[in-house]
SESEMI-590154 format. One line per field, with one value per residue (C-alpha): residue number from 1; residue in three letters; x, y negated, z. Coordinates in Angstrom, 3 decimals, padded with zeros to 6 digits. Layout:
pos NUM/... $
code Ala/... $
xx X/... $
yy Y/... $
zz Z/... $
//
This chain:
pos 1/2/3/4/5/6/7/8/9/10/11/12/13/14/15/16/17/18/19/20/21/22/23/24/25/26/27/28/29/30/31/32/33/34/35/36/37/38/39/40/41/42/43/44/45/46/47/48/49/50/51/52/53/54/55/56/57/58/59/60/61/62/63/64/65/66/67/68/69/70/71/72/73/74/75/76/77/78/79/80/81/82/83/84/85/86/87/88/89/90/91/92/93/94/95/96/97/98/99/100/101/102/103/104/105/106/107/108/109/110/111/112/113/114/115/116/117/118/119/120/121/122/123/124/125/126/127/128/129/130/131/132/133/134/135/136/137/138/139/140/141/142/143/144/145/146/147/148/149/150/151/152/153/154/155/156/157/158/159/160/161/162/163/164/165/166/167/168/169/170/171/172/173/174/175/176/177/178/179/180/181/182/183/184/185/186/187/188/189/190/191/192/193/194/195/196/197/198/199/200/201/202/203/204/205/206/207/208/209/210/211/212/213/214/215/216/217/218/219/220/221/222/223/224/225/226/227/228/229/230/231/232/233/234/235/236/237/238/239/240/241/242/243/244/245/246/247/248/249/250/251/252/253/254/255/256/257/258/259/260/261/262/263/264/265/266/267/268/269/270/271/272/273/274/275/276/277/278/279/280/281/282/283/284/285/286/287/288/289/290/291/292/293/294/295/296/297/298/299/300/301/302/303/304/305/306/307/308/309/310/311/312/313/314/315/316/317/318/319/320/321/322/323/324/325/326/327/328/329/330/331/332/333/334/335/336/337/338/339/340/341/342/343/344/345/346/347/348/349/350/351/352/353/354/355/356/357/358/359/360/361/362/363/364/365/366/367/368/369/370/371/372/373/374/375/376/377/378/379/380/381/382/383/384/385/386/387/388/389/390/391/392/393/394/395/396/397/398/399/400/401/402/403/404/405/406/407/408/409/410/411/412/413/414/415/416/417/418/419/420/421/422/423/424/425/426/427/428/429/430/431/432/433/434/435/436/437/438/439/440/441/442/443/444/445/446/447/448/449/450/451/452/453/454/455/456/457/458/459/460/461/462/463/464/465/466/467/468/469/470/471/472/473/474/475/476/477/478/479/480/481/482/483/484/485/486/487/488/489/490/491/492/493/494/495/496/497/498/499/500/501/502/503/504/505/506/507/508/509/510/511/512/513/514/515/516/517/518/519/520/521/522/523/524/525/526/527/528/529/530/531/532/533/534/535/536/537/538/539/540/541/542/543/544/545/546/547/548/549/550/551/552/553/554/555/556/557/558/559/560/561/562/563/564/565/566/567/568/569/570/571/572/573/574/575/576/577/578/579/580/581/582/583/584/585/586/587/588/589/590/591/592/593/594/595/596/597/598/599/600/601/602/603/604/605/606/607/608/609/610/611/612/613/614/615/616/617/618/619/620/621/622/623/624/625/626/627/628/629/630/631/632/633/634/635/636/637/638/639/640/641/642/643/644/645/646/647/648 $
code Unk/Unk/Unk/Unk/Unk/Unk/Unk/Unk/Unk/Unk/Unk/Unk/Unk/Unk/Unk/Unk/Unk/Unk/Unk/Unk/Unk/Unk/Unk/Unk/Unk/Unk/Unk/Unk/Unk/Unk/Unk/Unk/Unk/Unk/Unk/Unk/Unk/Unk/Unk/Unk/Unk/Unk/Unk/Unk/Unk/Unk/Unk/Unk/Unk/Unk/Unk/Unk/Unk/Unk/Unk/Unk/Unk/Unk/Unk/Unk/Unk/Unk/Unk/Unk/Unk/Unk/Unk/Unk/Unk/Unk/Unk/Unk/Unk/Unk/Unk/Unk/Unk/Unk/Unk/Unk/Unk/Unk/Unk/Unk/Unk/Unk/Unk/Unk/Unk/Unk/Unk/Unk/Unk/Unk/Unk/Unk/Unk/Unk/Unk/Unk/Unk/Unk/Unk/Unk/Unk/Unk/Unk/Unk/Unk/Unk/Unk/Unk/Unk/Unk/Unk/Unk/Unk/Unk/Unk/Unk/Unk/Unk/Unk/Unk/Unk/Unk/Unk/Unk/Unk/Unk/Unk/Unk/Unk/Unk/Unk/Unk/Unk/Unk/Unk/Unk/Unk/Unk/Unk/Unk/Unk/Unk/Unk/Unk/Unk/Unk/Unk/Unk/Unk/Unk/Unk/Unk/Unk/Unk/Unk/Unk/Unk/Unk/Unk/Unk/Unk/Unk/Unk/Unk/Unk/Unk/Unk/Unk/Unk/Unk/Unk/Unk/Unk/Unk/Unk/Unk/Unk/Unk/Unk/Unk/Unk/Unk/Unk/Unk/Unk/Unk/Unk/Unk/Unk/Unk/Unk/Unk/Unk/Unk/Unk/Unk/Unk/Unk/Unk/Unk/Unk/Unk/Unk/Unk/Unk/Unk/Unk/Unk/Unk/Unk/Unk/Unk/Unk/Unk/Unk/Unk/Unk/Unk/Unk/Unk/Unk/Unk/Unk/Unk/Unk/Unk/Unk/Unk/Unk/Unk/Unk/Unk/Unk/Unk/Unk/Unk/Unk/Unk/Unk/Unk/Unk/Unk/Unk/Unk/Unk/Unk/Unk/Unk/Unk/Unk/Unk/Unk/Unk/Unk/Unk/Unk/Unk/Unk/Unk/Unk/Unk/Unk/Unk/Unk/Unk/Unk/Unk/Unk/Unk/Unk/Unk/Unk/Unk/Unk/Unk/Unk/Unk/Unk/Unk/Unk/Unk/Unk/Unk/Unk/Unk/Unk/Unk/Unk/Unk/Unk/Unk/Unk/Unk/Unk/Unk/Unk/Unk/Unk/Unk/Unk/Unk/Unk/Unk/Unk/Unk/Unk/Unk/Unk/Unk/Unk/Unk/Unk/Unk/Unk/Unk/Unk/Unk/Unk/Unk/Unk/Unk/Unk/Unk/Unk/Unk/Unk/Unk/Unk/Unk/Unk/Unk/Unk/Unk/Unk/Unk/Unk/Unk/Unk/Unk/Unk/Unk/Unk/Unk/Unk/Unk/Unk/Unk/Unk/Unk/Unk/Unk/Unk/Unk/Unk/Unk/Unk/Unk/Unk/Unk/Unk/Unk/Unk/Unk/Unk/Unk/Unk/Unk/Unk/Unk/Unk/Unk/Unk/Unk/Unk/Unk/Unk/Unk/Unk/Unk/Unk/Unk/Unk/Unk/Unk/Unk/Unk/Unk/Unk/Unk/Unk/Unk/Unk/Unk/Unk/Unk/Unk/Unk/Unk/Unk/Unk/Unk/Unk/Unk/Unk/Unk/Unk/Unk/Unk/Unk/Unk/Unk/Unk/Unk/Unk/Unk/Unk/Unk/Unk/Unk/Unk/Unk/Unk/Unk/Unk/Unk/Unk/Unk/Unk/Unk/Unk/Unk/Unk/Unk/Unk/Unk/Unk/Unk/Unk/Unk/Unk/Unk/Unk/Unk/Unk/Unk/Unk/Unk/Unk/Unk/Unk/Unk/Unk/Unk/Unk/Unk/Unk/Unk/Unk/Unk/Unk/Unk/Unk/Unk/Unk/Unk/Unk/Unk/Unk/Unk/Unk/Unk/Unk/Unk/Unk/Unk/Unk/Unk/Unk/Unk/Unk/Unk/Unk/Unk/Unk/Unk/Unk/Unk/Unk/Unk/Unk/Unk/Unk/Unk/Unk/Unk/Unk/Unk/Unk/Unk/Unk/Unk/Unk/Unk/Unk/Unk/Unk/Unk/Unk/Unk/Unk/Unk/Unk/Unk/Unk/Unk/Unk/Unk/Unk/Unk/Unk/Unk/Unk/Unk/Unk/Unk/Unk/Unk/Unk/Unk/Unk/Unk/Unk/Unk/Unk/Unk/Unk/Unk/Unk/Unk/Unk/Unk/Unk/Unk/Unk/Unk/Unk/Unk/Unk/Unk/Unk/Unk/Unk/Unk/Unk/Unk/Unk/Unk/Unk/Unk/Unk/Unk/Unk/Unk/Unk/Unk/Unk/Unk/Unk/Unk/Unk/Unk/Unk/Unk/Unk/Unk/Unk/Unk/Unk/Unk/Unk/Unk/Unk/Unk/Unk/Unk/Unk/Unk/Unk/Unk/Unk/Unk/Unk/Unk/Unk/Unk/Unk/Unk/Unk/Unk/Unk/Unk/Unk/Unk/Unk/Unk/Unk/Unk/Unk/Unk/Unk/Unk/Unk/Unk/Unk/Unk/Unk/Unk/Unk/Unk/Unk/Unk/Unk/Unk/Unk/Unk/Unk/Unk/Unk/Unk/Unk/Unk/Unk/Unk/Unk/Unk/Unk/Unk/Unk/Unk/Unk/Unk/Unk/Unk/Unk $
xx 008.989/010.258/012.601/009.752/007.575/010.470/011.097/007.402/007.302/010.479/009.489/005.980/007.475/009.846/006.952/004.879/007.761/008.216/004.651/002.666/005.096/007.202/010.232/012.190/014.797/016.635/017.907/016.075/018.985/018.657/014.888/015.301/017.858/015.424/012.526/014.511/015.377/011.674/010.794/013.359/012.062/008.483/009.572/011.348/008.534/005.557/004.022/003.072/002.017/-001.199/000.511/003.546/004.541/004.956/001.138/001.131/002.350/-000.100/-001.595/-003.201/-005.956/-009.548/-012.439/-014.874/-015.570/-017.890/-020.309/-019.697/-022.381/-021.168/-021.984/-023.161/-024.303/-021.752/-023.254/-022.052/-021.570/-023.878/-021.952/-021.897/-019.970/-020.609/-020.342/-024.084/-024.751/-022.261/-024.088/-027.381/-025.798/-024.652/-028.138/-029.689/-027.194/-027.814/-031.513/-030.508/-027.080/-026.731/-022.997/-021.651/-017.959/-016.831/-013.900/-012.242/-010.224/-009.012/-011.367/-009.321/-010.267/-009.838/-011.872/-013.729/-012.560/-014.005/-011.865/-013.289/-011.380/-012.379/-010.439/-007.702/-007.195/-007.875/-010.826/-011.653/-011.794/-014.627/-015.516/-018.406/-020.694/-024.255/-023.468/-025.089/-023.150/-019.774/-017.269/-014.885/-011.390/-009.453/-006.902/-006.164/-005.993/-003.661/-000.919/-001.131/001.454/000.078/-002.488/-002.060/-003.027/-003.230/-004.392/-004.456/-008.262/-009.925/-013.581/-015.298/-014.765/-015.182/-012.789/-013.294/-010.673/-009.838/-007.589/-005.269/-002.215/000.246/000.874/004.615/003.917/001.685/004.421/006.990/004.565/003.925/007.685/007.986/005.427/004.813/003.261/-000.029/-000.318/000.166/-002.621/-004.436/-005.111/-004.707/-008.420/-008.800/-005.421/-006.409/-009.911/-008.380/-005.794/-008.284/-011.069/-008.721/-009.174/-005.404/-003.878/-000.451/-001.755/-002.762/000.692/002.439/000.611/001.478/-001.813/-002.190/-005.150/-005.749/-008.212/-010.745/-013.697/-014.748/-017.952/-018.758/-017.214/-018.225/-017.056/-015.899/-017.493/-015.802/-017.316/-015.940/-014.193/-011.065/-011.326/-011.954/-008.770/-006.752/-008.126/-007.115/-003.573/-003.231/-004.186/-001.630/-003.854/-002.449/-004.264/-003.500/-001.758/-004.197/-007.049/-008.600/-011.447/-013.414/-015.715/-017.660/-018.269/-015.747/-012.998/-014.280/-014.075/-010.499/-009.623/-011.237/-009.142/-006.018/-006.705/-007.462/-003.898/-002.239/-003.958/-001.804/001.336/000.529/001.245/-002.373/-005.246/-007.924/-011.231/-012.592/-012.940/-014.910/-016.758/-018.277/-020.021/-017.314/-019.620/-020.703/-023.538/-025.208/-024.856/-027.555/-029.993/-029.421/-029.607/-029.447/-031.281/-031.681/-028.161/-026.207/-025.589/-027.201/-024.232/-021.559/-020.950/-018.246/-017.237/-016.221/-013.707/-014.369/-014.938/-012.566/-015.543/-017.885/-020.820/-020.766/-021.920/-020.033/-020.089/-017.905/-015.537/-012.166/-009.812/-006.112/-003.412/-000.347/003.109/002.182/-000.850/-003.295/-006.462/-007.688/-011.021/-011.006/-014.234/-014.735/-016.743/-018.687/-016.125/-016.543/-014.613/-012.935/-010.721/-010.067/-009.180/-011.370/-011.711/-012.625/-011.433/-011.532/-010.270/-011.851/-009.839/-011.097/-014.272/-015.341/-015.043/-017.445/-019.990/-019.604/-020.082/-022.952/-021.342/-022.952/-022.525/-024.864/-024.588/-024.416/-021.320/-019.385/-015.698/-012.973/-009.541/-006.845/-003.245/-003.361/-003.729/-006.176/-009.672/-011.413/-015.065/-016.457/-019.890/-023.217/-025.451/-028.713/-030.734/-028.525/-030.526/-030.432/-027.615/-026.039/-024.297/-020.508/-019.614/-016.584/-014.010/-013.073/-010.410/-007.717/-009.021/-005.645/-004.328/-007.552/-005.822/-008.153/-007.914/-007.192/-008.414/-006.160/-007.928/-009.771/-007.953/-008.014/-004.808/-003.713/-001.180/000.368/003.810/003.963/000.733/001.579/000.492/002.364/005.577/005.211/004.607/007.567/009.862/008.558/009.242/012.725/013.570/012.056/014.137/014.075/015.124/017.721/016.976/016.929/015.991/013.749/012.421/008.640/005.719/005.192/008.779/008.314/005.152/007.050/009.850/007.271/005.479/008.380/011.285/009.423/011.399/010.450/013.516/015.316/018.640/017.190/016.974/020.769/021.110/019.020/020.920/020.736/019.287/016.498/015.616/015.494/012.971/010.490/007.839/008.899/012.602/015.007/018.797/018.902/016.265/017.912/021.364/020.036/018.356/021.495/023.565/021.067/021.182/024.969/024.859/022.325/024.877/026.485/023.598/023.253/022.442/019.136/017.960/018.927/017.007/013.937/014.169/013.913/010.275/010.232/006.699/006.422/009.871/009.456/012.021/012.456/012.755/015.253/017.397/017.188/018.210/021.148/022.349/022.044/023.644/025.796/026.089/023.505/025.051/024.758/021.086/020.429/021.818/020.224/018.359/014.888/016.359/018.744/015.828/013.410/016.201/015.838/013.533/009.937/010.492/008.089/007.199/005.425/008.056/010.903/009.263/008.633/012.331/013.471/010.939/012.070/015.751/015.067/013.457/016.095/014.759/015.274/018.753/019.677/018.315/020.386/023.476/022.742/022.317/025.666/027.283/025.810/028.091/025.640/027.482/025.163/027.232/026.456/027.784/028.702/027.393/030.146/031.114/031.059/029.739/027.948/024.616/025.342/022.481/020.663/016.960/016.460/013.323/013.185/010.847/010.417/011.697/015.358/017.069/020.288/018.856/015.704/014.038/014.882/018.518/018.916/017.292/019.699/022.736/021.614/020.850/024.202/025.851/024.001/021.169/017.432/014.911/011.596/008.284/007.444/009.166/009.162/011.410/013.192/014.261/017.951/018.036/015.735/016.934/015.036/014.501/012.393/008.847/009.057/005.860/004.836/007.679/010.008/007.806/007.693/011.493/011.854/009.459/011.290/014.752/015.863/018.936/017.967/020.283/019.956/021.237/024.674/025.241/023.917/026.479/029.267/028.139/027.910/031.641/032.146 $
yy 003.626/000.057/000.596/002.062/-000.992/-003.269/-001.404/-001.486/-005.234/-005.844/-003.565/-005.049/-008.536/-007.448/-005.786/-008.989/-011.005/-008.507/-007.571/-010.692/-013.607/-012.036/-013.417/-010.594/-011.554/-008.199/-005.681/-002.441/-000.544/-002.394/-001.852/001.862/002.256/000.859/002.843/006.084/005.252/004.777/008.007/009.871/008.394/009.292/012.847/013.121/011.579/012.971/009.460/007.262/003.727/002.418/-000.189/001.888/001.559/005.348/005.615/004.213/007.433/009.345/012.274/015.477/015.418/015.156/017.263/014.376/010.761/010.087/007.143/003.905/001.328/-002.270/-004.561/-007.227/-006.484/-007.111/-009.016/-009.149/-012.517/-013.903/-014.958/-017.665/-017.702/-021.264/-024.713/-025.115/-022.148/-023.542/-026.880/-025.072/-023.424/-026.852/-028.299/-025.511/-026.139/-029.924/-029.390/-028.302/-029.895/-033.586/-033.835/-030.297/-029.493/-026.340/-024.033/-022.570/-019.316/-016.749/-013.819/-010.625/-007.524/-004.706/-002.845/-004.525/-003.304/-004.131/-003.669/-003.501/-004.555/-004.375/-005.694/-006.740/-003.240/-001.853/000.570/001.622/000.656/001.152/000.425/-001.908/000.917/-000.400/-003.305/-001.636/001.622/002.352/005.187/005.484/005.189/004.652/007.403/005.913/002.280/003.180/003.763/000.084/-002.063/-005.536/-005.707/-005.696/-002.832/-005.269/-008.906/-011.753/-012.160/-009.797/-009.995/-007.568/-008.541/-007.418/-008.883/-008.529/-008.365/-007.061/-004.031/-004.642/-003.150/-005.715/-005.552/-005.172/-002.327/-000.628/-000.998/000.613/003.424/004.129/004.232/006.948/009.378/011.160/009.098/010.981/010.444/006.689/004.526/002.387/-000.744/-002.185/-002.096/001.640/002.303/000.770/002.274/005.685/005.102/004.107/006.513/009.495/012.276/012.595/009.639/010.529/009.468/006.122/005.681/006.566/003.797/001.043/-000.911/-004.136/-006.059/-009.778/-011.085/-013.861/-013.525/-012.883/-010.917/-010.689/-012.220/-012.113/-014.748/-017.423/-019.793/-020.470/-023.667/-023.628/-021.544/-023.531/-022.307/-018.746/-018.775/-020.324/-017.728/-014.910/-016.285/-016.831/-013.208/-011.818/-011.044/-011.569/-014.257/-015.543/-018.916/-020.679/-022.304/-025.698/-027.831/-029.839/-032.776/-032.515/-030.284/-032.084/-031.132/-027.537/-027.507/-028.820/-025.943/-023.432/-024.725/-024.615/-021.011/-020.024/-021.078/-019.599/-016.225/-014.869/-015.676/-014.224/-010.638/-009.710/-008.819/-011.545/-011.947/-015.264/-017.941/-017.790/-020.977/-021.184/-023.839/-024.798/-025.603/-022.286/-023.839/-025.029/-021.553/-020.160/-022.788/-021.647/-017.961/-014.932/-013.248/-009.447/-009.074/-012.320/-015.376/-018.528/-020.577/-018.891/-017.871/-016.327/-018.090/-015.201/-015.672/-014.440/-010.733/-008.192/-005.892/-004.955/-002.635/-000.001/003.547/006.815/008.839/011.742/012.993/014.329/016.199/015.295/017.659/016.150/017.651/019.269/020.833/018.505/017.771/014.170/013.113/010.289/008.518/007.825/004.609/002.440/-000.302/-003.340/-006.587/-006.919/-009.927/-010.399/-006.736/-004.174/-001.196/002.271/004.501/004.447/006.776/008.746/010.420/014.009/016.057/015.058/011.411/012.100/013.573/010.788/008.096/010.043/009.634/011.587/011.544/008.762/006.887/003.118/002.375/-000.519/-000.494/-002.460/-003.532/-004.786/-005.819/-004.913/-001.166/001.192/000.442/002.606/003.635/002.226/003.848/003.781/000.730/000.539/001.015/003.701/006.223/009.925/011.562/014.958/016.413/016.759/020.399/021.308/022.912/026.517/027.022/024.669/022.654/023.123/026.622/028.287/029.542/029.979/026.923/026.894/024.450/022.931/020.534/017.882/018.615/021.206/022.571/024.540/027.064/027.773/026.133/026.596/024.613/022.079/018.810/019.897/020.513/017.331/015.220/016.893/016.055/012.483/011.956/013.440/011.080/007.838/004.816/005.682/009.241/010.174/007.013/008.752/005.927/006.981/010.088/009.662/011.911/012.380/013.602/015.926/017.293/017.929/019.685/021.898/022.853/023.135/024.388/026.071/024.017/024.500/023.460/020.136/021.658/022.754/019.082/018.810/021.724/019.997/019.485/016.694/019.113/020.087/016.453/015.666/018.464/016.621/014.282/010.641/011.381/009.918/009.606/006.506/007.699/011.120/009.602/007.135/009.895/012.062/009.072/008.342/011.983/011.780/008.508/009.937/012.442/009.694/009.221/007.885/010.510/008.883/008.831/012.483/013.455/011.551/013.134/016.648/015.964/017.267/016.986/013.824/012.467/009.091/006.404/005.107/008.563/009.560/006.524/007.375/010.988/009.887/007.513/010.232/013.174/011.455/014.724/017.006/020.107/018.541/017.851/021.360/022.879/020.345/021.714/020.698/018.597/016.897/015.945/014.611/012.408/010.357/007.341/007.949/011.681/013.743/017.380/017.801/016.158/017.881/021.258/020.348/019.564/022.776/024.825/023.268/024.047/027.513/028.603/030.408/029.019/025.444/026.147/027.836/024.886/022.388/024.520/024.508/020.715/020.266/022.626/020.444/017.700/015.793/014.054/012.737/010.083/008.278/004.736/003.639/000.256/-002.324/-002.478/-006.248/-008.824/-012.154/-010.285/-007.837/-007.978/-010.751/-010.736/-012.105/-013.193/-013.355/-015.802/-016.954/-015.379/-014.399/-014.772/-012.798/-009.926/-007.879/-008.110/-004.505/-005.013/-008.011/-006.033/-003.141/-005.457/-007.026/-003.675/-002.220/-005.053/-004.395/-006.881/-006.313/-007.727/-008.666/-009.789/-013.049/-016.097/-016.533/-017.999/-014.659/-015.017/-015.779/-016.605/-017.277/-016.543/-018.798/-018.240/-020.186/-021.241/-020.264/-019.933/-020.961/-018.913/-021.683/-024.345/-022.346/-022.008/-025.798/-026.397/-023.926/-025.151/-021.748/-021.581/-021.530/-020.366/-020.164/-017.404/-018.968/-019.122/-015.559/-014.281/-015.978/-014.569/-010.979/-010.506/-012.770 $
zz 037.276/037.632/034.694/032.622/033.355/032.426/029.161/028.209/028.818/026.810/023.905/023.658/023.514/020.753/018.875/019.160/017.725/014.888/013.919/014.843/014.632/011.840/013.693/015.390/017.988/018.095/015.565/014.781/016.334/019.652/019.695/018.924/021.714/024.305/022.823/023.105/026.717/027.500/025.703/027.783/031.071/030.119/029.381/032.756/034.809/032.897/033.053/030.073/031.020/029.475/027.271/026.396/022.717/022.616/022.633/019.099/017.473/015.283/017.181/015.999/013.328/014.568/013.242/012.712/013.665/016.585/016.509/018.399/019.223/019.015/021.972/019.529/016.008/013.263/010.344/006.762/005.063/002.426/-000.656/-003.281/-006.548/-007.784/-006.268/-006.828/-004.553/-002.033/-002.092/-001.446/001.605/002.844/002.351/004.439/007.228/007.148/007.764/011.265/011.822/010.996/010.230/010.083/010.360/008.586/009.192/006.092/005.998/003.477/002.908/002.905/000.949/003.454/006.071/008.951/012.365/015.804/018.939/022.466/025.606/029.255/032.241/029.833/028.438/024.966/025.101/021.542/017.876/015.415/011.807/011.013/009.852/009.523/011.855/014.847/014.904/013.388/013.375/016.318/014.790/018.015/017.287/013.871/015.026/017.905/015.309/014.258/016.014/015.199/018.036/021.840/024.162/027.090/026.941/029.496/029.332/031.824/030.806/028.476/024.862/021.248/018.688/014.959/012.248/008.812/008.500/005.564/003.919/002.618/-001.120/-000.524/001.939/-000.623/-003.234/-000.903/-000.067/-003.752/-004.374/-001.730/-003.191/-006.459/-009.233/-009.147/-005.370/-005.567/-004.163/-006.701/-004.668/-001.194/-000.368/-000.992/000.603/003.935/003.911/003.284/006.019/008.726/007.739/007.570/010.075/010.432/012.358/010.929/007.494/009.011/010.510/007.251/005.328/007.867/007.990/009.997/011.388/010.847/013.448/012.861/015.249/018.833/018.388/022.103/025.216/028.873/031.318/028.858/026.357/023.036/021.664/018.118/015.504/016.392/019.982/018.789/016.706/019.555/021.972/019.634/019.316/023.082/023.698/021.273/018.271/014.796/012.786/009.309/009.342/006.980/008.906/008.196/009.518/006.940/007.679/004.415/001.418/-000.796/001.632/001.589/-002.214/-002.067/000.264/-002.099/-004.979/-002.789/-001.751/-005.355/-006.251/-003.178/-003.148/-005.987/-004.038/-000.613/000.390/001.151/-001.193/-001.069/-002.836/-001.607/001.063/004.328/005.309/008.825/010.863/013.346/016.306/017.872/019.910/016.698/015.149/017.446/016.156/012.577/013.550/011.259/008.430/008.552/007.142/007.435/009.619/008.225/009.457/007.336/003.738/001.590/-001.594/-003.859/-006.641/-010.145/-009.786/-011.226/-011.531/-014.348/-015.016/-017.760/-018.541/-018.039/-021.276/-020.162/-017.480/-018.623/-016.322/-016.348/-015.069/-013.376/-012.910/-009.590/-011.247/-009.514/-011.518/-011.563/-013.126/-015.661/-016.580/-020.305/-020.492/-022.873/-023.676/-021.407/-020.941/-017.548/-016.907/-020.611/-021.200/-022.969/-020.624/-021.929/-019.069/-015.273/-012.574/-009.767/-007.005/-007.086/-007.366/-003.862/-004.937/-007.825/-005.403/-002.801/-005.423/-007.070/-010.496/-013.337/-017.104/-018.184/-014.868/-014.804/-012.702/-011.207/-012.129/-010.384/-011.571/-009.215/-009.845/-013.529/-012.959/-014.641/-013.286/-010.751/-010.573/-007.312/-007.566/-009.368/-009.612/-007.666/-010.855/-012.405/-014.479/-013.684/-015.623/-016.182/-013.136/-013.389/-012.844/-010.770/-013.112/-012.357/-015.039/-016.295/-019.282/-021.012/-020.285/-018.993/-015.842/-012.873/-010.636/-006.897/-004.243/-001.607/000.731/-001.258/-004.509/-007.294/-008.834/-011.872/-010.517/-013.953/-013.980/-017.782/-018.348/-021.053/-019.334/-016.175/-018.107/-020.182/-017.065/-015.350/-018.298/-018.488/-014.776/-015.149/-018.018/-016.658/-015.644/-011.939/-012.799/-015.413/-017.426/-020.821/-023.156/-026.051/-024.306/-024.086/-023.187/-026.924/-027.283/-024.299/-025.931/-029.176/-027.288/-025.563/-028.804/-031.222/-029.085/-026.224/-023.693/-020.017/-017.990/-017.628/-018.591/-021.958/-022.998/-023.016/-025.466/-028.157/-031.428/-033.983/-036.534/-034.168/-033.505/-037.231/-037.662/-035.415/-036.768/-036.356/-035.911/-038.459/-038.259/-036.042/-033.575/-033.270/-032.734/-030.147/-028.129/-028.193/-027.044/-024.274/-023.147/-022.916/-020.983/-018.548/-017.263/-015.197/-012.786/-009.276/-006.660/-005.672/-009.310/-009.691/-006.524/-007.721/-011.200/-009.728/-008.858/-005.281/-003.908/-001.789/-002.654/-004.321/-005.123/-001.583/-000.026/-002.724/-001.818/001.881/001.196/-000.970/001.750/004.401/002.568/-000.138/-002.144/-003.769/-002.167/001.292/000.624/-000.683/002.531/004.899/007.917/009.031/011.861/009.415/007.167/009.772/011.127/007.910/008.226/007.049/006.472/008.530/008.869/005.508/003.286/005.150/004.539/000.872/000.390/002.080/000.126/-003.177/-002.664/-001.245/-004.531/-006.577/-009.874/-008.639/-007.292/-010.607/-012.560/-010.570/-011.185/-014.932/-014.919/-013.210/-015.742/-018.527/-017.273/-015.068/-012.239/-009.510/-007.731/-004.511/-004.671/-001.174/-000.137/-000.032/003.633/003.888/001.448/001.477/001.380/004.213/006.722/004.850/003.960/000.442/-001.430/-005.247/-007.014/-010.595/-013.820/-013.867/-017.260/-016.655/-014.607/-014.469/-011.067/-010.162/-011.268/-008.964/-006.138/-006.653/-006.652/-003.361/-001.734/-002.862/-000.964/002.264/001.787/001.879/-000.602/001.028/-000.448/001.318/002.812/006.583/009.278/009.223/005.555/005.002/001.302/-001.667/-005.219/-007.622/-011.340/-013.847/-012.874/-009.192/-007.184/-003.689/-002.185/-003.379/-001.723/001.511/001.483/001.142/004.044/006.281/005.301/003.991/001.737/-001.965/-004.765/-008.542/-010.841/-011.341/-007.597/-007.292/-009.797/-007.888/-004.545/-005.790/-005.376/-002.371 $
//
């Protein structure tokens, strides 16, 4: 028991350094060794200590969320979008407070979470809900490693924060799944992670919580927002490092302009600035409206949202057969782009958002992706109900439901085959330059192609018979097909289109098995030993290779001359073990090419600069990452130095 207590203390300190301070003091291997020792002792003793890190593993799915009543009501913030509105807020405050000081913080675009502690121990976690009652999401939040299970303060307390998913984390997640299962933006990703009945889904998406408020505290007085933030830090809660106190509104405006510039560079989705009266004793004099505190406001940046009308709903079919609804809209300008289409997740999403044909809807665009329909407006007219499809809109096969989604089971359905070919040929797959979805569609219609191997039997004469193909285009495609036969193993694995196997998982599988035959014969235990591969993906991989048609197809591809090769990482290089950040525009390399070169040499490319960064590669017009590297004294290199170090 003494050793278990010691291990828990050590592992929690290491986790705090890693997840909160972003400054780990030990390697992952050393941490895992101690974690496994603790796991073994817990198994032998049958005892799991309250603050053991092993409690943070996703448990079994729950049937529904129970309700949780907050000790103190959680209010939403009033907002302003112009300096005139901000000045009006300041005037209202000054009627009560003579010389107000304001705190200024980033406003993050995630999901509000409230955590309760008693006697220094974590009790439960809940969403904001209506401010009085929220949903109990304790099982989901327990999988998050960036908050403490035990704190020094022993009184009863509620702390408030924003659950977020870092943009770099979202990017890595999307690389690990099929294209049609990728998450559209960080806000929806974290909401879906926390409000999912299966805690394992939460764990897989790696959310974090950034804390900013003490909503209730017994036995201690916090006199200012400064004291609140210090208290949160002292008790091991993760807070964002930007926090400023302003003595007047001009200083607040300067902070807003500073945050407006910085928000594009940080690794978290933001949508504004939070301005609060610093003195908490004066807050009670200002009080609250029915919805918001009078002593705080959110300055919202220019919205990436617009209102338009839904004219139709079209159903798209992906390569797994999954149907996804697409809203056809009245054209509307959004961030300088004319938008005519927007996505919905599934039929249940249509019902939840009450979207009908003819509805007036709010659409949202984030990170330059296709916009999403958020919901109908308050004054939306009654429209025509969207009927759930029962047959495939393309091949008329009867559809099947699996969970929240609808699928076309016909593997010969044209959009399924076309999407399958397009995925096979893309850059992260076989990298067949000049092979587009249009080409795949022509191959389907004209040559009745259904298998990947059929592509390699196409002749020049056949290509010239297709619309749009002349001598040069035909020759280029044939050359590209020949070049594609020398392919890396991870690209080949990704190209096969195994359900749940994205780019990252394909790389991990290639590194583990080093040969396609080894992967095809891998056992369940072999597969789940690979990082981030769980029960579902392991079973998907085994199921894929156990199907005779897939095994036969791989054999045909190999007979075509395709040679999937695993390139071993150079055992030792300058980059081995180093964490590298890229910033600015590189002239000699594409960003993904530079990343691959670093990773092949044992390095790791990360998204943001911290004390833990070893090296920053700078191109033209670098952003704030360059400034942060200078401040922290991190080694900076240009492209010429990079080229020289590649073979050091």
